[in-house]
C-alpha positions in Angstrom: -26.1 -23.9 9.1 -23.3 -23.7 6.5 -20.5 -25.6 7.0 -18.1 -22.8 7.7 -20.4 -21.8 10.3 -19.7 -24.6 13.1 -17.1 -23.8 15.5 -16.2 -20.6 14.0 -18.2 -18.3 16.7 -17.6 -19.3 20.2 -16.8 -17.0 23.2 -15.5 -13.4 22.3 -15.1 -14.7 18.8 -18.9 -13.5 17.2 -19.5 -11.9 14.4 -20.6 -8.7 16.1 -17.1 -8.3 17.4 -15.2 -9.0 14.0 -14.1 -5.2 13.8 -12.5 -5.2 17.3 -10.8 -8.3 16.6 -9.3 -6.8 13.5 -7.7 -4.3 15.7 -6.3 -7.0 17.7 -4.9 -8.5 14.5 -3.3 -5.3 13.2 -1.3 -4.9 16.6 -0.2 -8.5 16.5 0.9 -8.3 12.9 2.5 -5.0 13.5 5.4 -6.7 15.3 6.1 -9.5 12.5 8.7 -6.7 11.0 10.6 -5.9 14.1 11.4 -10.1 14.4 12.1 -10.4 11.0 14.8 -7.6 11.3 15.7 -9.0 14.2 16.3 -12.8 12.8 19.6 -13.5 10.7 18.2 -16.6 8.8 17.4 -17.0 5.6 13.9 -15.4 4.7 12.5 -18.8 3.6 13.7 -20.4 6.9 12.0 -17.6 8.8 8.7 -18.3 6.9 8.6 -22.2 7.4 9.5 -21.9 10.9 6.7 -19.3 11.3 4.1 -21.9 10.0 5.3 -25.0 11.2 5.0 -23.6 14.5 1.4 -22.2 14.2 0.5 -25.5 12.4 1.7 -27.3 15.7 -0.9 -25.0 17.3 -3.6 -25.5 14.5 -3.5 -29.3 14.0 -5.1 -30.8 16.8 -8.0 -28.6 16.5 -8.3 -28.8 13.0 -8.3 -32.8 13.3 -11.3 -32.3 15.8 -13.3 -30.7 13.5 -12.7 -32.7 10.5 -14.4 -36.2 12.4 -17.5 -34.5 11.5 -18.2 -35.4 7.7 -19.3 -31.8 7.1 -16.0 -30.3 8.0 -14.1 -32.6 5.6 -13.1 -31.0 2.2 -13.4 -32.7 -1.1 -10.2 -33.7 -2.8 -10.8 -30.9 -5.4 -11.2 -28.2 -2.8 -7.8 -29.5 -1.0 -6.2 -28.7 -4.4 -7.7 -25.6 -4.3 -6.5 -24.4 -1.0 -3.0 -25.7 -1.9 -2.8 -23.2 -4.7 -4.1 -20.7 -1.6 -1.0 -22.1 0.0 1.3 -21.3 -2.7 0.2 -17.6 -2.8 0.8 -17.3 0.8 4.3 -18.9 0.5 5.2 -16.6 -2.0 3.7 -13.4 -0.2 6.2 -14.2 2.7 9.3 -15.2 1.1 8.7 -12.1 -1.2 8.0 -9.8 1.7 10.9 -11.2 4.2 13.3 -11.1 1.2 12.6 -7.7 0.6 13.8 -6.8 4.0 17.4 -7.4 2.9 17.4 -5.0 0.1 15.4 -2.3 1.4 14.0 -0.2 4.7 11.1 -1.6 7.0 9.0 1.5 6.0 9.4 0.8 2.1 8.8 -2.7 2.4 5.7 -2.4 4.7 4.2 -0.1 2.4 4.3 -1.5 -0.7 3.4 -4.8 0.4 0.5 -3.1 2.0 -0.9 -1.7 -1.8 -3.3 -5.0 -2.0 -6.2 -3.1 -0.7 -6.3 -2.2 -4.7 -6.2 -5.8 -6.2 -9.0 -6.8 -3.5 -11.1 -4.0 -4.0 -10.9 -4.3 -7.7 -11.3 -8.0 -7.6 -14.1 -8.4 -4.8 -16.3 -6.6 -7.1 -15.3 -8.3 -10.2 -15.9 -11.8 -8.6 -18.3 -11.3 -5.8 -19.9 -8.2 -6.8 -18.9 -6.6 -3.3 -19.3 -2.7 -4.0 -17.5 -0.3 -1.7 -19.6 2.6 -0.7 -18.7 5.9 -1.8 -17.6 6.4 2.0 -15.9 3.2 1.8 -13.9 4.2 -1.5 -13.0 7.4 0.1 -11.8 5.4 3.0 -9.6 3.2 1.2 -8.4 5.9 -1.0 -7.5 8.2 1.7 -5.5 5.3 3.8 -3.6 4.8 0.0 -2.7 8.3 0.3 -1.6 8.1 4.0 0.7 5.3 3.1 2.0 6.9 -0.3 2.9 9.9 2.3 4.8 7.8 4.7 6.6 5.9 2.0 7.6 8.9 -0.3 10.4 10.0 2.2 11.5 6.9 2.7 12.1 5.0 -1.0 15.3 5.3 -2.5 16.4 5.0 -6.1 19.1 2.6 -6.3 19.1 -0.6 -7.8 19.2 -2.4 -4.5 16.1 -0.6 -3.1 14.2 -1.0 -6.1 15.1 -5.1 -5.9 13.4 -4.8 -2.4 10.7 -2.6 -3.6 9.6 -5.1 -6.4 9.8 -8.2 -4.2 7.7 -6.4 -1.9 5.2 -5.3 -4.6 5.1 -9.0 -5.6 4.2 -9.8 -2.1 1.1 -7.4 -2.2 0.0 -9.2 -5.1 0.0 -12.2 -3.5 -1.4 -11.2 -0.5 -4.3 -10.2 -2.8 -4.9 -13.4 -4.1 -5.1 -15.1 -0.4 -7.2 -12.6 1.0 -9.3 -13.3 -1.9 -9.2 -16.8 -1.6 -10.0 -16.6 2.2 -13.4 -14.6 1.7 -14.6 -17.4 -1.1 -13.6 -20.7 1.1 -14.5 -19.3 4.4 -18.3 -19.4 3.0 -17.9 -23.2 3.0 -14.9 -24.3 5.5 -14.2 -23.9 9.3 -11.6 -21.4 10.3 -9.6 -24.4 11.4 -10.1 -26.5 8.7 -9.3 -23.8 6.3 -6.0 -22.8 8.1 -4.8 -26.3 8.2 -4.8 -26.6 4.7 -3.5 -23.3 3.7 -0.9 -23.3 6.2 0.4 -26.7 5.3 0.3 -26.5 1.8 2.6 -23.2 2.0 4.6 -24.9 4.4 5.3 -27.6 1.5 6.1 -25.0 -1.0 8.5 -23.2 1.2 10.3 -26.5 1.8 10.4 -26.8 -1.7 11.6 -23.2 -2.2 14.4 -24.0 0.1 15.7 -27.0 -1.3 15.9 -25.0 -4.4 17.6 -22.1 -2.9 20.1 -23.9 -0.9 18.4 -22.3 2.5 19.5 -24.2 5.9 16.0 -25.2 7.5 17.8 -26.3 10.8 19.5 -23.0 12.8 22.1 -23.5 15.4 21.3 -20.2 17.4 18.6 -21.1 19.7 17.4 -17.1 20.0 16.5 -17.7 16.6 13.7 -20.3 17.2 12.5 -17.7 20.2 12.2 -15.5 17.3 10.3 -18.2 15.1 8.0 -18.8 17.7 7.2 -15.0 18.5 6.0 -14.6 15.0 3.9 -17.9 14.9 2.0 -16.8 17.9 1.6 -13.5 17.3 1.5 -12.4 13.5 0.5 -15.7 12.3 -1.9 -17.1 15.0 -3.1 -13.8 16.5 -2.5 -11.7 13.3 -3.4 -14.0 10.2 -5.6 -16.5 11.8 -7.8 -13.9 12.9 -8.0 -12.1 9.8 -9.0 -15.3 8.3 -11.6 -15.8 10.6 -13.2 -12.2 10.3 -13.0 -13.0 6.4 -16.6 -15.2 6.8 -18.3 -11.8 8.8 -17.0 -8.8 6.8 -15.9 -7.6 3.3 -12.3 -8.9 2.1 -11.8 -5.1 1.5 -12.1 -4.1 5.0 -9.8 -6.7 6.3 -7.2 -5.6 3.5 -7.2 -2.0 4.0 -7.2 -2.8 7.9 -3.9 -3.9 7.2 -2.6 -0.7 6.2 -2.4 -0.1 10.0 0.5 -2.7 10.2 3.4 0.0 8.8 2.3 2.5 11.3 2.8 0.1 14.3 5.8 -1.6 12.7 7.6 1.7 12.0 6.7 2.9 15.5 8.9 -0.5 16.9 11.6 -0.3 14.2 12.1 3.3 15.6 12.4 2.4 19.3 14.1 -1.3 19.1 16.3 -0.7 15.6 16.8 3.0 16.0 15.5 3.3 12.2 14.3 7.1 12.5 10.9 7.5 11.0 10.4 10.4 8.3 8.4 13.5 8.5 6.3 11.8 6.2 5.4 8.9 8.4 4.5 11.2 11.2 1.9 13.1 8.8 0.9 9.8 7.0 -0.1 7.7 10.0 -3.2 9.4 11.2 -4.4 9.8 7.4 -4.2 6.0 7.3 -5.7 5.5 10.2 -9.0 8.1 9.5 -9.0 5.7 6.0 -9.4 2.4 7.7 -12.0 4.0 10.1 -14.1 5.3 7.2 -13.8 1.8 5.4 -14.8 0.1 8.9 -17.8 2.7 9.6 -19.5 2.2 5.9 -18.8 -1.4 5.8 -21.3 -3.7 6.7 -20.8 -6.6 8.7 -22.0 -9.8 7.3 -23.2 -11.6 10.0 -24.0 -15.3 9.9 -27.2 -16.6 11.9 -26.1 -19.3 14.1 -28.1 -22.6 14.3 
């Protein structure tokens, strides 16, 4: 048994159900944009509390796992996980900040261009090839995203700033996902996210001091939004994605995230009154078709138990 296997599979969390759990993660992360838009806090403050509340839930489980010597990462590994945490902190900060300058749809579609980085680097680093059908699926999903995005992008200087921030968030997300693929082969899920989320919190604290962002807010409703972000998009979203990275291709996980803008745009229409362009209606089924093709042709890497 490899170190990362211990405690990863239990109850419904089995390798054979990885694709089904990815669908759950898509639904969970789709709520993030809504909660972020409803919050009036600084972007770094939102990201910090999102991670802090999730970490409160994760910490006791991780401590129990690390009672086993096989689950204790070396100092070198912990430092490397800190770099992964930095990528996650930059991803959250840049992406959340982009909402102040551009629309939900524009931000989400740009931040989810990371499948391009992931697919390319997964081949260069891990020699993980996409089948012809898988490549077609990724391209199809990206084309659908471009159709959705095309009607919503603007050319103003303010929106350009938001779009660049979202694109930078995409690059950081790609690094985060590929790193997860590597380390999840060696580490238990809870140990991995404990160090990655924890280091991301540390960097966000530094960002807050540099930017003068107040981490303590006085409006109680803000903490309700932070809790919703932690329990939904963070624990049921990112943590489930990190679990799945051990059993499926990182490209599949990355492409599946393209489903987030569809759910988020729908929720933004219902709760925020942001009317989707015709491109969103046309592009959504194309994105879903692309995700289906990648999922169908991506062979699950089931790890033998015991």
